[in-house]
C-alpha positions in Angstrom: 0.0 0.0 0.0 1.3 3.4 -0.8 2.4 5.9 1.8 -0.2 8.3 0.7 -3.0 5.8 1.1 -1.8 4.9 4.6 -1.7 8.6 5.5 -5.2 9.2 4.1 -6.6 6.3 6.1 -4.8 6.9 9.4 -4.8 10.7 9.6 -8.4 10.9 8.3 -9.5 8.7 11.2 -7.4 10.6 13.7 -8.9 14.0 12.6 -12.4 12.5 12.7 -11.9 11.0 16.1 -10.3 14.2 17.7 -12.9 16.5 16.2 -15.7 14.2 17.3 -14.4 14.2 20.9 -14.0 18.0 20.8 -17.4 18.5 19.2 -19.2 19.7 22.3 -16.6 22.4 23.1 -15.3 23.5 19.8 -17.6 25.3 17.3 -17.7 23.7 13.9 -15.9 20.6 15.1 -18.5 18.4 13.4 -17.5 19.9 10.0 -13.9 19.0 10.7 -14.9 15.5 11.8 -16.9 15.0 8.6 -13.8 16.2 6.6 -11.7 13.6 8.5 -14.2 10.8 7.6 -14.2 11.9 3.9 -10.3 11.7 3.9 -10.4 8.3 5.6 -13.0 7.0 3.2 -10.8 8.1 0.3 -8.0 6.1 1.9 -10.2 3.0 2.0 -11.2 3.4 -1.7 -7.5 3.9 -2.7 -6.6 0.8 -0.6 -9.3 -1.1 -2.5 -7.7 -0.1 -5.8 -4.1 -0.8 -4.7 -5.0 -4.2 -3.1 -7.1 -5.3 -6.1 -10.1 -5.8 -3.9 -13.2 -4.0 -5.3 -15.4 -5.3 -2.5 -13.8 -2.9 -0.1 -14.9 0.0 -2.2 -18.4 -1.5 -2.6 -18.8 -2.0 1.1 -17.6 1.6 1.8 -20.1 3.0 -0.8 -23.0 1.0 0.8 -21.9 2.2 4.3 -21.9 5.8 3.2 -25.4 5.5 1.5 -26.9 3.9 4.6 -25.2 6.4 6.9 -26.6 9.4 5.0 -30.0 7.8 4.9 -29.8 7.2 8.6 -28.9 10.8 9.3 -31.8 12.1 7.2 -34.3 9.7 8.7 -33.0 10.5 12.2 -33.5 14.3 11.7 -37.0 13.7 10.3 -37.7 11.6 13.4 -36.5 14.3 15.7 -38.6 16.9 14.0 -41.7 14.6 14.2 -41.0 13.8 17.8 -40.6 17.5 18.6 -44.0 18.3 17.1 -45.5 16.1 19.9 -43.9 18.2 22.5 -45.0 21.6 21.1 -48.6 20.9 20.4 -50.0 18.6 23.0 -52.0 15.5 22.5 -53.3 16.2 19.0 -49.7 15.5 17.7 -49.2 12.2 19.5 -49.4 10.2 16.2 -46.7 12.3 14.7 -44.6 11.7 17.8 -45.1 8.0 17.6 -44.1 8.1 13.9 -41.1 10.2 14.8 -40.0 7.5 17.3 -40.5 4.8 14.7 -38.3 6.8 12.3 -35.6 7.0 14.9 -35.7 3.3 15.2 -35.4 2.9 11.4 -32.5 5.3 11.5 -30.8 3.1 14.1 -31.4 0.0 12.0 -29.8 1.9 9.0 -26.8 2.7 11.2 -26.5 -1.0 12.0 -26.5 -1.8 8.3 -23.9 0.8 7.7 -21.8 -0.5 10.5 -22.1 -4.0 9.1 -20.7 -2.9 5.7 -17.9 -1.0 7.6 -17.0 -4.2 9.4 -17.0 -6.1 6.1 -14.7 -3.5 4.4 -12.3 -3.8 7.4 -12.4 -7.6 7.3 -11.4 -7.5 3.7 -8.5 -5.1 4.5 -7.4 -7.6 7.2 -7.5 -10.5 4.6 -5.4 -8.5 2.2 -2.9 -7.0 4.7 -2.9 -9.7 7.4 -3.3 -7.0 10.1 -5.9 -8.4 12.5 -6.5 -4.9 14.0 -8.6 -4.0 11.0 -11.0 -6.9 11.6 -11.1 -6.3 15.4 -11.6 -2.5 15.1 -14.3 -3.0 12.5 -16.0 -5.5 14.7 -15.9 -3.3 17.8 -17.4 -0.4 15.8 -20.2 -2.8 14.7 -20.8 -4.0 18.3 -20.7 -0.3 19.4 -23.4 0.6 16.9 -25.6 -2.3 18.3 -25.0 -1.1 21.9 -25.5 2.6 21.1 -29.1 2.2 22.1 -27.9 1.6 25.7 -25.1 4.3 25.5 -22.1 2.0 26.2 -21.8 1.6 22.4 -20.0 5.0 22.0 -17.1 3.8 24.2 -16.8 0.5 22.4 -16.9 2.3 19.0 -14.2 4.7 20.3 -11.9 1.7 21.1 -12.7 0.2 17.7 -11.7 3.5 15.9 -8.5 3.7 17.8 -7.6 0.1 16.8 -8.3 1.0 13.1 -5.9 4.0 13.4 -3.2 1.7 14.8 -4.0 -0.8 12.0 -3.5 1.8 9.3 -0.1 2.8 10.8 1.0 -0.8 10.8 0.4 -1.4 7.1 3.7 -1.9 5.5 4.4 0.3 2.5 4.3 -1.6 -0.8 1.7 -4.1 0.4 -0.4 -5.3 -2.5 
């Protein structure tokens, strides 16, 4: 794998992680986190090309589509749920529909996390760096457990393992 691809993957994830952690205290940190994720995803796509494994790219694309869909559905669910709070009982059906939409958003995130895990498993198979598979699995488990709030911590550990995995890829691996 080229040095540039390694840097895109590792540094993109580092920027995304740090900006996400600082999101509550630094204005516009979410924009920086999004930029970090975009850079990391470019690293994954380049790795897919360099390693001759198009399924990595396919899984990344599916993950992005499901993640964007989940974000849109979640925001609509929040708006629908919020209408229940503002208007009283006459908006209860909208609130119930909003809750249902939030559940669908969570299920979409689970699907996205599954494709993320599959992409990282393929990277493990091509590079023989087990941290890719372990990190991807922890992020998938974290998405499942996000509903009970411990998932964020598990996903954090998974993302750190993925950063370490990217740094451990030897240059010239193909």
